[in-house]
N, C-alpha and C positions, 0 to 999 in steps of 0.2 A: 504494500500500500504506500503510494507516494503522495504526500501532501505538501504543497508548496506554501510558503508564507504569503498570506494575503497582502496585496499591494497596499491596502489601507493601513496596515500596521507600520509601514515604512515611511509614509509621507511626512510625518513629523520630524524625521531625521534628515530630510533633504538628500537622500541617497540619489546620486546621479548615474553612477556606473560602477562596475567592479574594477575600479582603477587600480592597475598594478604598478604605477609609477610612484616614486617617493612623493610625499607631500611637498608642494611647491611654494616656497616663500617668494614674496613680491618685493625684491630689493629695490626696484625702480620706484615703486609706490612709497616704500619706507624712506628712501633718500629724498624724494620730492616733498614728502610730508614734513620731514625734519627741517629741511631748508626753508619751507614756507611758514613754519610755526615757531622757529627759534630765530627771530630777526630782532635783535635788541635795538637796532637803529630806529625802528618804528614802534618799539614796544609790542610787537606781535608775538605773543608767547602763549603756551598752552596752559597757563595757570592764571589765577586772578586773586585779588584781595582789595580791601578798602583800608586806607590809612588816614587817620585824622579827617574822616568824612570825604576823602577823595579816592576815586578809583585808581588802581595801579597804572592804567594806561595814561592817565593825566599827569602823573608825577614822575614816573621812571625816566622819561626822556630829559628831565631837568636835573637828574641826579648824576653824580660821578660814576662813570662806567669803566669796568675792566674785564678782561677775559683771559683765560689760560687754557691750554690744551696739553694733555699728556697721555702717553700710552700706558694703560694698566697692565697689558700683556699683549701677546701677538694678535689676540682676537677682539680686544676691547679698547676703545678710545674714550677718554673722559674729557669733557669740556665744561669749564666752570665760568659762569657769568656772574659778575658782582656789581651791585648798585649801592651807592652810599648816599644817604640824605645828608647834605652839608649842614642842615639846620638842626636836626634831632639826632644825627649820628646813628640812625638805624641802618644796618647793612642787610641787604637782601642778596642771598647767594643761591643760584640755581646750578645744581650739579647734574649734568646730562651724560649718559653713557650710551654709545652705539656699538654694535657688534659687526664683525667682519664676516662671520659664517652664518648668521641668521639675520633676517630683516627685522630687527628689534631695536627699540629705543626705550630708555627709561630716564626718569629724573626725580629729584627730590629738591624741595626749596627750603632754605633755612632763613630765619629772621633773628638777628642778634643786635642787641642794644650795646653799642660801643661807647655811648656817652656817659655822662655822670648824673643824668636826671632820668626819671621815668619817661617812657615814650608816650605819645598820644595813643589813642585806641587803634589797635589792629583788629579787623573783624572780617567775617565772611571769607576766610581764607580757603580757596579752592585749589587743591593740588592739580586738578584737571578741570579745564573750562574750555570747551571746544564747540565750534559750529561746523556742521556738515551741510553742504548744499547739493542736492541732486534734482534732476529734472522730473523724475518719476515721483508721483505723490504716494506711491506704495513701495518706495525703494528700501525702507529700513526694516529689517527683521532682527530681533535680538534673541539669542540663545544663551542658556545658562542652566544652572541647577539650583535647587534649594539648599539651604544649610542643614545643620544637624540640630535636632531637638528631641532625640531619643524616641523616635517614632519610625514606623515602617516607611512613611512618606519622605523621610530625609533623603537628600541628594536626588530628588525627582527632577528629571530634565523638564525644561519649559521652552516654549517658543512663542514670542510675542511680536505681533505686527504693530509697529509704531505708527499708527495712523495720525493724520493731522489733528491738532488740538488735544493730543493724548500725552499724559505725563505718567511715567512709571518710576516709582521711588524704591530704593533698596537701602536697608540698614539692618544691623544685628538687632534682633528682638528677643523678648522673653528674658534672656540672661544678658542684660546690657553690659557692653564693654568687651564681650567675647566676640571676636571678629568674624566667626563663621557660624553663628548661632541663629536659628529660626528660619522660617519659610522664605524670608527675603534677605537672608544674611550671608549669601555667598559672594565674596568680592571679586569675582572673575566673570567676565562677560565676553560674548562672541557676537560681534555686530556684522551683519551681512549687508554689503553694498552692491551696486550693480557690477562693479569691477572686481569684487573679491570680498575678503573678510578682514576685519581687524579684531584681534583678541586683546583684551584689556585686563589688567590686574591692579587692585588697590592693596598695597602692602601696609597694613596698619593693625597691630595687635591691640586694638581698642575700639572705640565707637566711631566708625566711619559712616558716611552716607553718600549715596550716588543717585543721580536722577537723569532720566532720558526724556526730553521734552520736545515734542513736535510743536513749535510755536508758529509755524507757517506751513504752507502746503509743501514747500520744497526744503525746509530747514529742520535740522535736528540739533539740539543743544545737549551736550553731555557735561555734567558737573560731578565732581567727586572730591571728597576731602574729609578731614575730621568734622564730625557732625556739628559741633558747636564751638565757635571761636569768636570771642568779643573780649579783648584783653589788652592791657598795657604790659610792656616789658620793663622790668627793673634793670638798673645798670649791670652789665655783664651777662644778662640772662639771654638764653637762646632757645627758640622753639623750632620745630620743623614740620613739614607736611608729610602725609603718607607718601610712600614710594608709588609712582605710577609707571607701569610697564605696558608697552604696546608691541604687538607682533603682527606683521602684515602677511596675509596669505593670498596667493593667486586663486586658490581653489574656493569656489562657492560651495562646494560639497562640505557640509558641516564636519563629517568624520575626518576627511583629509586635513582640514584646517586644524582640528583638534590634535591630530597626530603630529602636525608641525609643532604645535604647542608642547606636546609630550617630549618631543626630541629636544627642543630648546630648553625645556624645564630640566631635563636630565643633564644636558651639556653645561648649563650655566647657572643653575639655581640650587640643585640638591647639594647639601654639605658634603665635603670630601675629606677623607682621611687617607693619608699616604697617596693622594692623587686619585682615589677611587670613591665613587658614590656608593651608597648603601645598597648591598645586594639582598636578594631574598633570604629570609631567615625564619627559624622556628623558635618557639619559646615554651617553657613550662613555668608554672607558679611554684615558688619555694618559700620556706620560712626564713631562711637566711642564717640560721645558727648551725653550730657544729652537728647538732642532732639531726638536722635536716639533710645531711649528706646521705643518709640511708634512703631518704625519699628520692633523691636524684639518682642514686644507684639503682633503684627499682626500675626507673625508666631506662637506664643504660642496659641493665640486665634483660630488659624486654626487647632490646633492639632499637630503642628510640633515643637518639642522641640529639638533644636540642642545642641550638646555638646560644640561647640566652636563658639564664636562670633568673627569673623575675621575682623580686621581693616587693610586693605592694604594701599598702598601708597596714592591712590586717584589720579585722573587725573586732570591735569590743576590746577585751583585754589582751588581744593578740598583737596589738600595735608594736612596732619596733622602737617607738619613741614613748616617753612618759605621757599618759593620757588619762590618768585616774584623778581628774579634777572636775570641777563644775565648768560649764553648765551641762555638758553632755554626759550621759550615763549609759551603762549597759551596752547594747549593740551599737549605739551611736557615739561611744566614747572616742572613737577614732577622729571625730570632728574637733576634738580639743587640740588643735594644732597650734604651734607656737614655741615648742621646746624641741629644737632640732639636735637632740643628743640621743645616742643609742641607750636604751633602758638597760642599766647594768644588772638589774635583777633577772632579766630575760637573757641577756647576752653579755656575760661578764668579760668575755674576751673580744667583744665587738664582732664585726663581720669578717675580720681579716683571715681567721683560720678557714672560714667557708670560702671566701673569694679566692684564696690561694689554692685551695683544693679544686675549685671550679676551673681556674686557669690551668692547673696541671693537667686537667682532663680535657683541655681544648675547648672550653666554653667561656661565656662572658657573664658578668654579674651586673644586674640592673637593680637600682634602689629607687623607690618612690619618695618624692618630696612634695610638699605643698606650702612653700615658704610665703606666698603672698597673703594667704588667709590666716589671720590670727583668731582661731576659733574660741580661745578662752583667754581672758585677761589674767588668769591665774598661772599661765605658762611663763616661761622665761622671758619672752619678748614683752608680754603684758605687764609683768612685774618690774622688769629692769628698764624698759624703754617705752613707756606708754606714749611718749611724745612722737614716736615713729608710727603709731597706729592710727589710721583714719577710721572713724566709725563708718560702718558700711551697711550691713543688713542683718537679718535675724541669725545668720550662720556665722557671724563674727566680724571682726574688724579687718582692715587691709593694711599690710605692711607697706609703707609709702616708699616705693623704690625711686621716687623722684627726690627723696631726701638724700643728700650726698653722704651723710653719716650712716644712715640705715643701709644704703647701697654698699658702702665700703665694708661694713660689718658682714653683710650677707655674702659678698664675694669672698672675703677671707674665710668665713666659717664653712661655706660649701666647698671651697677649694681644699681646705684642710681635710674635710671628710672624704672627698674624692680620693685624695692621695693616701690617707692613712687606712682607709677601708677597702682599697682596691677596686674602686668602681669603674666599670667600663661604660655604663649607661647612667645618665642622670635623667630620671623621669620627673617632669614637673607638671603637677596637676593644678587645677583651679576649680573647686566646687562652689556651691552656693549660687546665688542669683546674679553673680557678676559684679565686677568692680565699679561699674558706672555710678551707683549711688554714693560710694565713698569719694569718688573724684568730684562729683557735682556738689556734694554737701560742703566740700572744703573750699570751694571757689566763692569769692565775693562777686557782686554784680559787674564790677569792672575788671574781673580776672577770669571770666568764664572760659573754660577749656584749658587753662594753664596747668592745673594739677594733672590732668590726664596726659598732656603732652610731655611734661617732664617725667612723669611716671613711665610712659612708654619708652622714652629714650633710656631711662635707667634700666628698664627690663631688658632691652636689646643689648645694652652695655654689659649687663650681668652675663648673658649667654656668651657674648663675644669674648669677655675676659676669661670665663671658665674654659672656653675652647682654646684660647691663646695659651693659658697656663698648662692646659692638659691636652696636647695635640691629638691624642688618641681617644678623647672623650666623645661619645655619641650622646645626643640629646633627643628625648622622646617628648614631643609636644602633646599636651593633654589639658583639657579644660572641661571636665565632666564629659569626657569623650572627645569628639572632634570639633570642638567649638572655638578653637583658636588656631586655624590653619591658613592664615593669610600668607602672602608671598614673602614678607619680611620674616615671618616665623619659619616658613619652609626653607629659607636659605640657611637656617641654623639648626634645624631639627627635622625629624621625620615622624609621622603620626602612627605610632604602634597601636593606638586604639582610635579608629575613625568614628566610633559612636558607642555610647553605653547601651544601645539597643542591641544586646547580644545574649541575653540570658534566657534560659529555657522556659521560664514561666511568663515571658512576654508574648502577648497575643500577636500572631503574624510575624514572629521573629525570623523564621526561615525565609519566607518569601520577601520579607522586608530587607534582609541582608542580600538576597539576590538583586533587589532593586538598588541597594546601596552600591554594590559593585558596578552595576550597569551605569549609574549616573556619575559616581565619583571618578570612575576610570577615564572619563573625558579629560579630567584636569590633573589628577594626582597619580602618576605611575606607581609610586610607593605608598601603600596604605596597609593597615593591619587590623585584626580583630581576634576575638577569642570565641571558641565554640564549646558548648556544654551539652550537646546532643550527639548521639552515637550511632545513628542510622546513616547510611550512605547519602541519601537524599539531603539530609540536614547538614552533615558536616561538609559535604562538597559545596554547599551554598556559602561557606565561610572561607574558602580557599583564597588566600591573598599572598602578597609578598612578605607579610609577617603573619604567621599562623600559629595558634596554640590551642590546647584543649584543657578540659578540667582535670581534676586529680585522677591518678591512675587507680583502677580497681580491677579485680579479676574479671568482672563481667565486661569491662571496656577495653581490655588490653589489645585484642585483635583489631577492634575498630580503630583504636588510636594508632596502632602500627600501620594500618593501611592508610589512614588519613595523613599522617606525617610523611609517609613514603610518597604518596601521590603529590602532596603539596610541594615536597622537595623537587619533584620531577617537573612540575608545571610552573612553580613560582618564578624561576628566572625568565620565562617567556612573558610573564605578566608585566615586565618592564619594557616590552616591545610596543609596536603599534597596536592600537585597540580598534576593533570593529564590532559594533553591535550587529547581531544577526537577526534580531526580531525588534519590534517596537517595545517601548517600555510599558509595563503593566504590573500591577499587584494582584490582578484578578486570579482566582484559583482555578479557572477553567482554561488557562492559557499555557503555552510554552514560552520560555524565555531562554535566550542563548546569546553567546558572544564568542569572539575569537581574539586571541593575542598572537601577533605575528612578528618574528624577528627576521627580517629579510636578509640582514647581513649574515646570519647563521643558517638561513634556509630552514627554519624550524619554527614551531608554534604550537598552540593548544586551542581546542574548542571545548567549551563547556555548555551543556544543554540540559534543561530541566523541564520535565513534564509534571505539572502541578496536580494537586489532589483531585480536582474536579474536571480535569481535562480529558475529553473523550478521544481525541486523536492519538493513536498509538505511535505515529511516526511523523517526522518532519524532514524536509529537505532544505538544507541551509547552503546558500551560495557563499563560498569563502571569498576573501579579498586579499590583495597584496601579494599573491603568489606569482612566480615566474611562469608564464604560460607553457613554455616548452619543456620545463624541468619536470623530472619524475620525483614524486614524493611518496615515501613509505608512511602509512598511517597506522597507528596503534590504538586500539580500544583498551583502556586501562582495566576494563572488566574481562578482557580476554576474548577469545573466539574471533570469528570473522568480523571485519570492520563493516564492510558493505557488500552488496551483491557484486560490485565491480572489482572486489579484491583489495588487497592491502596497498598495492602500488598504483598510483594514478598520476596523471599530469596535472600541473597547476591549472591549465585551461579547463580541463574536465571538471575539477572541483569548483572553479569559479563560475563556469557556465551551467553545468548540469547539477552541481551541488553535492554536498555530503549528506547522505540519508542517515538519520538517527532513528533507530527503532527501540522503543521502551514499552514492553508489554504490561508492566506494572505501573500503578500510579499511587502515590507520587514516586518519581524515580529521577535519577540524574545520570548523565553520561559524560565522560571525560575522554577526549582524544588528544594524542600528541602526534605531530608529524615532523618528518625530517626529509630534507632534500637528499636524494640518492646521488652520490658523487660518482 
């Protein structure tokens, strides 16, 4: 029985063809755009602000101007434009970077008071402020995905036609100040124009905002920046805008343009250690003490060797830090954060004996922290430095990382723990309702936005300094799951937990995680999650470049061995190009499938899922990105014959005729890998 994917399922993805050429960047469009939008002589710039009740365009041409250019490396050139107000001594500095190997440009704008008096009011600072003009009244289409808020619908793709007189706004919601939180909280956008696409990112681990406004039949205005700015600067004080990055694609095909993004993201954004980006890995949860060595040995004896031994907060009285104080008690005692010392009663020798053993056995040690949230004023921070703590929300105060003294202490303290305890991974969480209330409450009417801005700068400085002092250190971004994964964050860390929507008792968690992989893979090649279900349909729904499962038990050993083995096999391919093979849906009567392809290696993987109420026993999926005349050997990880056509097929055959997947049971999942025959 051969059932092809209905065309209706694919229309929202803008599929054009089974294009087997690499994604095409538009260098000419990028160069033309940069030249026309960075013209200091006439103050034509892609950002805006108001200073002392005057728009930037009115005043910059009257200020002292300077520029400087330098090569950052063989592929990146940095150009700095500086304007100085001779009256108030405000210095505006725009730092722009262009790339030689990708049609990409990025910039950040800085404002510094070099005078001896407070500046007039700076307000409405927009890191991105652009107008596009096209002749067609329906020329603008916007693609993106939702953010994370611990639901199945997280990372759901959207497509919006920006019709005349329509305005679409985006900003983190629900958990204010977490940059990728909520239905409108994903700060990455893909804009379709008549001649191609422009992909945009707002890098700001705080409260950003963006708007797309059709203010005329032919015009589209795009604005993005820190959500609220109305402030004066004190002498010596400096603030900055979010990072803005643009990538220009020739392809109007959505998937091709997103694969261009994935390639640029890996080449120039993911953090590197010894010159290499993070590769696919597996993990297990551990206690972290000497007694827990036996627990890890049980995995090793079962044939499961993880890459990372992950020590999280621990619930209730099992926390690794002291937590037996008010206000949180019982199972919620772990929320009493603010004393970042190893509890000597639980771990009299600290973590070093365990981490040394882990390293001897070729694994890495990860330790969880949550330094920003001071959950109890009875902790060390609350007792010794209450002046560093901003009142925030019901789940605690906020350690003010914009305070130089607090930041210095935090850097020194964490650096010492990393070194003395043998940490390979620093996992930084942020729970609660978000830092925004703490920032906003601390601002006066004429300083709105300054606390957040200084805090964000301190937060990024913390991570940069920890990595500088510990060149082998890896950082895991976390904020109640995947709620702080903007581009500035992703240049320093990787998301080992893309969402807290991962536990077995959550309704729709399996199909929801299929949907998460489907949507988030457009933007983040590296992502991770944990699985606590042990049937193949379920655990295959959680396969990612970081994969882990729940505690080992006799009844789950075989399932975990199979899951870890399969994920090790396909994980590396998930860093390749990404091709959805069906439309997006959470409906239980559908199939959902996707392909990851590594053309340089001539290999890839296909994952397909027949959901619980789906009546169709088979589907035919047309693959993409293969070499038409090449021969590929296809392996079904469940064994047996792959298809009626046999194990070896040409790329053209699998792209034109497709790969038939037959699943007699429901629900069920299939995983295929393929390799080019040399």
